[in-house]
N, C-alpha and C positions, 0 to 999 in steps of 0.2 A: 581399259586402263588409261589414265591421263598421260599426256606426253611428258617425258622426263628429260630435263635439260642436262647437258654435260656437266654443268656446275653442281648439280645434285649428287654427282659421283665424287665430289672433292674429298669428303671424309674417308670413304673406303679406299679411294685411290692412294691417299697418303698412307693409310694403314698398310696396304699391300706393298707399297714401295719400301716401307720400313721392314716388313716381313721378308721381302726378297733378299735382304742382306743376310738373312739367317738360313737360307737354303744350303743344304749340304753340298760341298764340292766333291770332285771325283775322288780325292784322297780320303776324305771322311767316309764316303760310301764304301770304298774298298776296305776300309778298316773293319767293316763287319766280318769280312773273311778272315781277318787276323785275330779276331776275338777267340779266347780259349774255350768258351762254353756259351750256352744260351743265356746265362745270367749276364755275362759281359756284353753279349750282343744286345740284350734288352736295355742295358744301361746306356750303350752307345746310341740307341735310338732317341735318347733325349736331345741329341744334337739336331734332330729334325723338328721343323715347325709343327709336325703332327703330334708330337708328344711333349707334354710338360713334365710328365713323370715317366719313369721306366715302366713299361707294361709287364704283365705277367708273362712268364717265359713259354707257356704252352701256346701252340698255334700262332706263332708270331706273324707269319704272312697274313693270316686272317685279321689279326689285330691291326695291321697296317691298313687293310681295306676298310675296316670299321672306323679307324681314326681319320682316314681320308674323307669318308662320307660325312663325319661329324664336323670336320674342319671346313669343308666346302659349304655345308649348310650354315655354319656360323658366319662365313663371309657373305653368303647370300642374304642372311637376316640383317646384316649391316649395310646392305646395298639398297639403293632406291628401287631397284627392280630385282627381286630374288630369282627371276628366271635365268640370271647369269649362272647361278649355282646348278639349275636344272640341266644346263648343257653338259655338266660333268657328272651329275648323279643319274642321268638317264640310262647309262650303260647298265648299271646294277638293276634298275627297275625293269629294263627290258630282258635281262637275264632271268629274273624271277618270272616275268610274264611268259618267256619262252618255255620254261618248265611247266607252268600252269597250262598253257595252250596244248602242249604235247600230252599232258595227263588228261586233259579234257577231251581231246579229239581222237587220239590214237588209243583205241580200245585193245590193249594187249596186256599180257601178264606182267610185262616189264614195268608198265606204268601203273597198273592197278594198285600196287602197294602204296603209291603216292596219292591215291585218290582221296584218302581220308583227310588230307590237308586242304582239299579243294574248297570245302564249304566255308572255311575260315579265311580263305584268301581274299585280299582286298580287291582282287580282280573279279570276284564273283558278281559284283554289282553290274559288271559289263554284260553278264548273261541275262540279267533282268532289265537291262536298259535303264538302270537307275544311276547313271553317272552324272550327278549334279556338278561334280568338280570338273571344270573344263580340261584340266590337266590329265584326266583319265580318258578323255574322248579318243586320243590316238590308240589307246589299248583296246577300247571298245570297237573302233573301226577295224583294227587288225584282227581281232577275234571274229568279227562278223565275216571278214574276208576268208579267214581260215576255215571256219565252219561251213561256209557256202561253197568253197572251191577246192578243199583239200582232196587230193586223189584217193581212191579207194585201195590202191596197191602201189607197189614200188617203194622208194625211199621217202616215206611220208614225213619222217622227222627232218630229213634234209630239206624237203619242200617247205616245211614250216619255218625252218631256219632262214630260208631265203626271203619269205614273206616278212618275218620279223626284222631282218636286217634292213629291208627297204623301208618299212614303216618307222623304224627307229631313226634312220637317216632323214626321213621327211619331217619327223618331229624336231630334230636338231635344227633343220633349216627354218622351220616355223619359229622356233625359239630365237634364233639369231635375227630373223626379220623383225620380230616383236621388240627386240632390244634397240632397234633404230639406228644402228651403226653400219654404214656402208662397208667399212674396212672389216668389221667383224663378220658381216654377211659373206664377204669375199673369202675370208679364211675358212669359214664353215662350209661354204659352197665347194671350195676346193677339197677340203677334208672329206666330205660326204661323197663327192663325185669319184674321188680316188678309192674310197671304200667300196663303192659300187664296182669300179673297175677291178679291184683286187678280188672281190667275191666272184666275178665272172671268170677270172683267170684260174682261181682255185677250182671252180666247177669244171672247167675244161680239162685241167690237169688230172682230175680224178674221174673223168668220164661222164659227168652229169650233163643233162640237157641245158646248156647255157642259154639257148634261145628262150626256153620257158622261164628261166631265172631273169633274163633281160626284160621279159614282159612284166614281171613283178616290180622291177625297178622303174619301168616306164609308168606303170599305174601309180607309183608313189611320187611321180613328178621328175624322174631322172631319165630324160630322153636326149641322147646326143649321138651323133654319128660315130664318135670315138668309142662309146660304150657298145655300139653295134659291131664295130670292128673287133673289140675284145671278145664279144660273144660268138661272132660268126666268121671273122676274118682269119687269115693265116697267122701263125705264130710270129712270123717275120714282121708283121705290122703292129705287134703289141707295143713295142717300145715307143714308137712315134705317137701312138694313140695315148699312151700314158703321159708322155711329155706334153701333149696338147691339153690334157686334163689338168696339168700343173705339177708334174713330177719330173724334175730334171734328173738325169743320170739313170733313167729307167733301164736302159740297155745293159748297163753294168750290173744292176740288181738281177735282171733276168738271166744273166750269164752265170750267176752263183749256183752252188750246189743246192741251196734251199731258197729258190727265188721268191716264193711268197713271203717267207720270213724276212728277207732283205727288203722286199717292197714295203711291208708293214713298217719296218724301221724307218725307211726313207720317207714314208708318208708322215709319220709322226715328226720326224726331223724337219720336214718341209713346213708343217704348220707351226712348229716352234720358231723357225726362222722368220716366217711371216709375222707371227705375233710379236716377235722381238721389236718390230718396227714401232710398236706402241710406246717404246721408250721416249719417243718424241712427243707423245700426247700427254699433257700434264694431268688430265683427269677424264674419266669416261669409262664405259663398259669395256673398251679395248684394253685398257691398262689392267683391269681386273681379270679379263679373260687371259691375257698373256701370263699373269702371275699364276692363275689357277692351272693353266696348261703346264707351267713349270712345276707346280706342286704335283700334278698328275704324273709327270715324268719322274719326280722323286719317289712317289709311291710305287710306281712300276719298278724302279731300280731297287728299292728297298725289298719288295717282295722277291724279286729275282735273286738278290744277294743272300737273303735269309734262306731261301730254298737251296741255293748253291752251298751255303755253309753247312746246312743240315745233311745234304746228300754228297758232299765232297766233289762238287763240280769244279774243274780247274778255273783259275782266275782268268786265263786268256780267253776261254770260251764265254765266260760271263761278261767280260768287258765288251766283247763283240756284239752282245745283245742289249747293252745299256743305252738308255736315252741320254741325249745331251740337252742341257739347259742353256738358253741364250739370254735369259732375263738378268 
């Protein structure tokens, strides 16, 4: 693809700057909990940039996910390089691939009922090495790795999750590099490295072999002494390793009752703060990334609040899990 100058991002940068003024504030988001019923909640969703019209009231959290995907793709189509959208759509693609890979590789009664969908999957071309679309190559590489190395016993599904997490992070780094922004590369590098660290901590807390998981991350291009500490070092060294990877306040998060949840929140918050620096950049992929990250945060909050409203989760508990926007 030809080199894209920052000036070519002028139109979409102006568009997202205008859209940023319409992001929901904290009070508007919490208003979803005050709504009397699903109809009123659906109506209040019109305050979000994701909805021009009130959606149907069934499965509202899923409708938020669908609206987010459509909105991000729309901004990608308006951008000089639509890979800016792929940075935010990759998560859903990899979730679909994760299910496909497990159904393909793990021959069990549990997955057999899903095998009927396999032939129609867009990932099936990976099996035949017919991936002409270069954007499908990361999935083909991940599937080849899984089929070649998946263990024959033990927690095979967990092993596949580790491989997929690492390949997804590598894809995000490739996308950020292709967009040609040093600042954006730094944000995504920090984001993915901390995701690697969080996966290692989760593995250790539930008794998995973190050294084997570390090998998956190394194969995907994530090799650092700090990740080795998180995989093999003492718990007392985790906070410093996470801070060196780019997460201030890691010690406080690790001291919480649900440390991995708190770490995930702080990782998202850290990326949001870094991306907010794009406010000083008049146009470019940085500004679009910062806005899309804010929309991602809004979508997460909307799903959280809609689920909370449906199941009667207290507002104080919900607020503690909400993402903050800095755009």
